[in-house]
N, C-alpha and C positions, 0 to 999 in steps of 0.2 A: 258263452264262448270260452274255449280253453286258451290260456295264455301260452304262447309258443315257448317262452323261456322256461316253462314248467315241464315241458316234454323233451326228453332226450331219446333219440332213436339211432341205433346202429344196426347195420345189416351184415349178415354172413351169406354171401351169394355163392351158390355151388353151380358151376357151369360145366356141363359135359362137353368134352371136345369131340363133338359128333362127327367131325370130318375125318377122324382117324379110322383106319381099317381094322386095327387090333386094340386090345386092352392095354392098360398102362405098363404092365410088367410081364405079359405073356403074349402068345400068338393067337389066343382065342379071339373070335370075331367080335368087333365092337358093335355089330348090328344084332342086338339082342331082342329087339321089339318083334312081337308076334311069333316068337319061337316057342316050342314046347318047353315047359318049365324044367329047369335043371339039366339042360342039354348043352349049354354054352359054357362049360367049366372044364378045368384041367387040373393036374397035380399042383401047378403053381398057384392056381386059385385056391386050392385046398390047403396050401402051405405044407405039403408033405415033405418031410426031411429029404434033402438031396435034390429037390426041384427048385432051382434057383431063379429068382426074379431078374429080369433084364429090362432096363428103362427104355421105353419107346422114345426114340430121339425126336421124332416129329412132335410128340406131346410137349417136350421141352421147348422146341422152337415156337409152337403155338402159344405157350404160356409166356414166353419172352415177348412175343408180339403184343399180347394184351398188356403186359407190364409197361412196355415202352409207349403204347398208345395212351396209357393212363399217367404217363410222366413219373413212373415209379423208379426208384433206384435199384438196379439189378445187383444182386450179390455176386462178388467175384468167386465165391465158393459156397456151395449149398449142399445139404445132405438130407437123407430121409430118416425118419424115426418110426418105431413101432408104437402105436397107440393102443395100449392094452386096456380093455374094458369088456364087460359082458355084451358081446355083439352077436345076438342070434341071427342077424342078417349078414354076418361075415363068415364064410365057411371055415376060415382058419382062426376065428375068434380074436383076431386083432386086425388093425388097419394100418397100412403103410401110408404115412402122412409126413408132414414137416412141422417143425416146432420152432417158436421164436424166443424161447426163454431158456435160461441155464445153458447157454452155449449153442442152442439150436439156431440154425440160420435158414430162414425161408428163402424162396426164390427171389423175392423183391419186397421192398418196404417203401413206405411213403406213397407218393402219387396223389392225384386228385381228379375230381370230375366236377364241372361247373353246370349247375341247373338253374333254371329261371333267370338266365342272363348273367347273374353275378353271385349266386349262392355257391360257395365252395364246399364240396364234400370231400374230406380228406380220407385217403386210403391208408389203413394201418399195415396190411401185409397182403401179399399174393403168394399162394403156394399150390403145389400139386399134391394130389392124393388119389387113392382109389375109391370108387363109389361102392356102396353097399348093395346087398341084394334087396329084394322087394318083399315086404310083408303085406299080407291081406288077411282079413278077419271074417269069421261068420258073425253077421250082425255088426255091431259097432265095436270100436276098440275098448270101450268102457265095459261092455257086457259080454264080449265074446270069450268062450272057453277054448276056442280052437283058432290057431294061427297057422297060416300056410306061408311057406318060404320058397321064393324062387331066386336061385343064386345066379341066374343068367347075367344080371346087371353087375354083380360083384366083380370088382377089378376094372371096371370101365374108367378111363382117364377123366378125372374130375379136377377142375381148377377152382380153388376157393378164393374169393375176394372179400376181405374183411374191412369194413369202414370204421372210422371213428364215429362216436355218437353225435354227429353234426346235424342230423335232421331233426326238425322240430315239429313236424306234422306228418300225418299219414300220406297226404298228397305229395309232399317232398320225397317220401320214400318211393312212391310209385313213379314219380318223374325220374328219380335216379335210376331205377331199374329199367325204365324204358330207354333212357339214354345209353346206359351200359349195354343193353341188349342190341341196340343199333350198332354200337362199336364192334361187338362180337360178330354180328352178322356181316358187317362190312369187311372185317378182317378175314372172314371165311373160316373161322375156327369152330363155330357153333351155330346150329340152326335153332333159334329160339322157338320156332313154331312147333317143334317136336315135343310131344308130351314128356314132361319131366326133364327136358334138356337144361332148363334154367330153374333152379329151386332156391328157396330163400328161407333162412331163419331170421327172425327179427328180435332184437334186444331193445327193451323199452323200460324207461324209468319215468316216474311222474313226481314232480315236486321235490326232487332231490332224494327220492326213496331208493329202495333196492332194485336191482336189475332183474327183469323177468324176460325169459327167452320163450318165443312162440315158434313152434315147429309145425310141419305139415301144411305149409302154405303153398297152394298149387299154382297160383297165377298172380299177376301184378295187381289185378282188381281185388283179389282175395287178401293180398298184403295190406292194402288200404283198409279193407273191411275189418280184418283181424286187429289191426292197430287201433282203429276207432273204438272197437268193442273193448279192448284192453285198457285204453285211456279212460273210458267211462267206468270200467270196473275198478281201476286203481283210484280214480278220483272219488268214487263212492266210499271205498274203504278209508281213504285219508280223511274224508269229511266226517266219518264216524269215529275217528281216533284209532282205527285199527291199522297195525303195521302191515305193509305189503311184504310178503315173503319172497326171498330170492329163490325162484323155482323155474322149472321147465314146464310149459303148458302146451297143450295140443289144440290146434284150431280145427273145429268142426265146421266145415263149409256148408253143411246142410242146415244145421240149427243156427249157424253163425254165432257161435260162442267159443270161448276158450275154456279148457278144463285142465286141472293139474295132473301132470304125469309123475313128477318126482321133484325132490329138492335139487337145486342147481348144483352140478358137480363142480368141484375145485380142480385145478390143474393136476394136483397130486393124485386124484382119483384115476387118472388115465395111465399112470406109471410109464411115461415116455422113456424110451432109451434108443440109442442109435441102431438103425436097421443093420445087422451084421452081414447081411448078404448083398448089400449095395454099397459101392464105394462113393466117397464124396465127388461132387461134380464141379469141375473148374469151368467158369464161364469167362472167356477171354473177350477183350475189346473187339478182336477180329470177328468173333461170333456175333456180337451185338451189332456191329456194322453190317454184317451179312444179312441179319434179320431185318434191320432197318431198310436196307436196299430192296428187300422183297415185299415190304408192307404196301398194301393198296391205299387208295385215297380214303381218308377217314370221314365220318359224317360231317364234322364241323367244317372241314376244308371243302367238302362237296357242297354244303349249304352255301358257302360264300361264292363258289363258282356258279351255282345255279342262279344266284342273285345277279351276278355280273354278266354271265353268258346268255341267260335266257330272260333277263329283265323281270324276274319274279319278285314278289314281295318277300320280306324276311319270314313272315308267318307261313306263307305257302311253301317256301324252300325248307323251312324247319319241318313241316308236316311230311313233305315228300322224302326227306332224308331220314325220317324216323325209322323207316324200314328200307333195307337195301333193295329188296324185291320191288318195292314201290318206286324207289328212285331209278332203278334199272328199267322198269316198265315205262316210266316217263321219258327217259332219254332215248330209248329205242323207238318209242312212238313218234317222238319229234324227228328222228332220223327218217321215218317213213313219210311224215307230213309236218313241215316246219311251222307249226302254230303253237308254240309252247304255252301261251296264256290259255288258250282254249283247252288244250289237253290237260294242263295242270289243274284246271278247274274241275274237270270230270273226275280226275284221280283223287285230288285232295278233298273234294266235297262229296260228290255223288257216290263214288266207289266206296269210300270209307264209311259213309252213312249206310250204304247197303250192307257192308260187312258187319257193322255194329247191330243193325236191325235183325240180321239173319244169324248172327253169331257164327259167321264163317271166317275162314282164313283165305287170303289171296291165292295161296297155293292150291286150294280146292276148286278154284274157278277155271273153266276151260276157255280162257281168254288170252289173247296175245297183243303185242303192241299194235299190230295191224288193225285190230278192232277199234282202238281209240283213234288211231290215225284216220281211219275211214269215216268214223263218226264225225270228227272235226271237219273233214273234207266235205261231207254232205251238207253240213251247216253252212260252211263258208261259201259254198257254191250255190246256195239258195235252193237246194233240192228238198230240204226239210226245214221246218221251223223248230224253235227250241222246245216247245211243248211236245211235239212229236218225237223229238230227239230223246226226251226223257223216257218216254214209253219204250222207245227202241232200246235204250240203254238197259232197262230192266230185263227185257227179253234177251238181250245180248249176253248179259252176265249170267242169266239163268240157264240159257240153252247152249251158249257158245256159238250161236249163229253170227255170221258177219252182218253188220248193219245194212249193207246194200241188199242182202238176201231177205232180211226182214221187211225192208221197204217194198221190195218187189212182191213178196208173198201177201202182204197186207194192203197193197195199193196205197202206200203212204206218201208217194212222191208229191211234192208241193205243186199245186195247180197254178199256172201262170197264164192260161188262156183268157185273154181279156173279154172275149165274147161270152164265154161261160160265166165269168165272174160278174159281168154286167147283168146277165139274166138273174143271178142270185140277188144282186143289189136291188134290182127293180122289184123282185118278189118281196124282199124285206121292207122296202119303202111302202108297198101297198098294204102290208100287214101291220105296219107301225106308223100310221099317219101322224099320231100325236108326237112321237119321238122325232119324226121328220120336221114338224113345226118347231119343236124345241131346238133342234139342231140348226135351224135357220137363224136363231138369235143367240144361241149358246153353244160355243165350240165343244164344251165338255160333253154335250149330248151326242156328239158324233161317236164317242167311244161306245155308247150303247148300241148304235147301229153297226159299228164295227164288230162288236161281240156277236150280234145276231147273224151277220154274214158268216163269220168264222164258224159259228155253231152249225149253220146250215151245210158247211162243207167239212165238218169234223176236223176243223183246224188246218186243213190242207192247203188253203188258198194263201198266196203271198200277201201278207198284210199291207205291204207298201202299195201294191196295185189296188187292193180294196180301198184304202184311204184315198187314193188318187181318184178312183171312180166315184166314190161317195161325194167327194168335194165337187166333182164335175156335175153330178146330178143336183146337188144343192144350189150350185151357181145357175144351172139351167132353170130351176124353179124360181130363183130370185129374179132372173132376167125376164121370165115369163110374167111375173107379177108387175 
């Protein structure tokens, strides 16, 4: 086991503000996915002299929302810097970002997020910057001699959230990202389900050693895997008396290893200086109050409301509010049919298990709140039993058909006809004489007879009626003796 105090993890989370219609500093469309490479760019993207950047005001508003949701201190005055470095994935070969040293003022500093009930993860800074283009390679990054560049993504509004190295395990890093993702989704500033919308670089040190940065981590699961590998690698070096180099490493999610890209850059390597084409931004208290008034309900507040309003357990409420789309699906389903316990169980248990098993997202399923409301209604009204409901659920999420339609097509409606059930019970009694004798002296043997009857009807018979008739038959046999 790795001692937690030996591991220090900090994250640099890059969140695309996917709800914007245009890029951060120009009017190019922010919807770059699926477009022909290098068609979503303009003179501002290229940094052509005379083409001046203009800040997207809505991007500033969205970033302020996130800062306030994380209890960060918003700067009264903030400004942008040019980050100069060899950027093959930036068409102008520099990035407009923000800087928090030597007089630089990021959008917000401080803040925190609580995970695992009481673990505080402190936020160092929150700032705005433009995203880079996308590089792809022939073969692997290590062996490729050819690199392709698509600049369509360059200039997309990106918000960077930098934490303090307060996490002590890969699991804590994943939990932090999941909770942050839920806040972003509830605020409506970012859709984490989109590929590349939330990306992360992880900084890790082991045993007080030098900091190593891991790049190219594509998902929250991969963050945990990359950190576990890196802990094992660094621990092995330390045990052999070898110093851990301060470097930037690349995560290969196919081989599930990290490999060295370059020695870690120092701040001076980026040659920051104030962006001459953008004026400083003054953020007034009135602006902050306006943003606060427009903020929606956040996950933590929604969780508490779910517990109080719907009488859910804390764990179930936590699961449901982990994704806004899941919480919305729950509340809308309850509006159609008011059985929150039943509906929450299907969503928090069966639906999430299905998504995990099939590696799908909720957004890809052709289901609506009416599907879950109708399923709960069928169970409550005794039209189907729970085993049949589970098979209906799988077909429902797979095909998008309504539960009542599936019941009708497959003839799954629960049988309550006592004459029909009596005939099956009599048949089972004749075929299982020993079990009947056992049931006369041992109540547990009744379960076996129940199972036989249910099997003969493919589970469609009302089990309460079955039990009632079986007990009647056993009493008749006893009286006959």
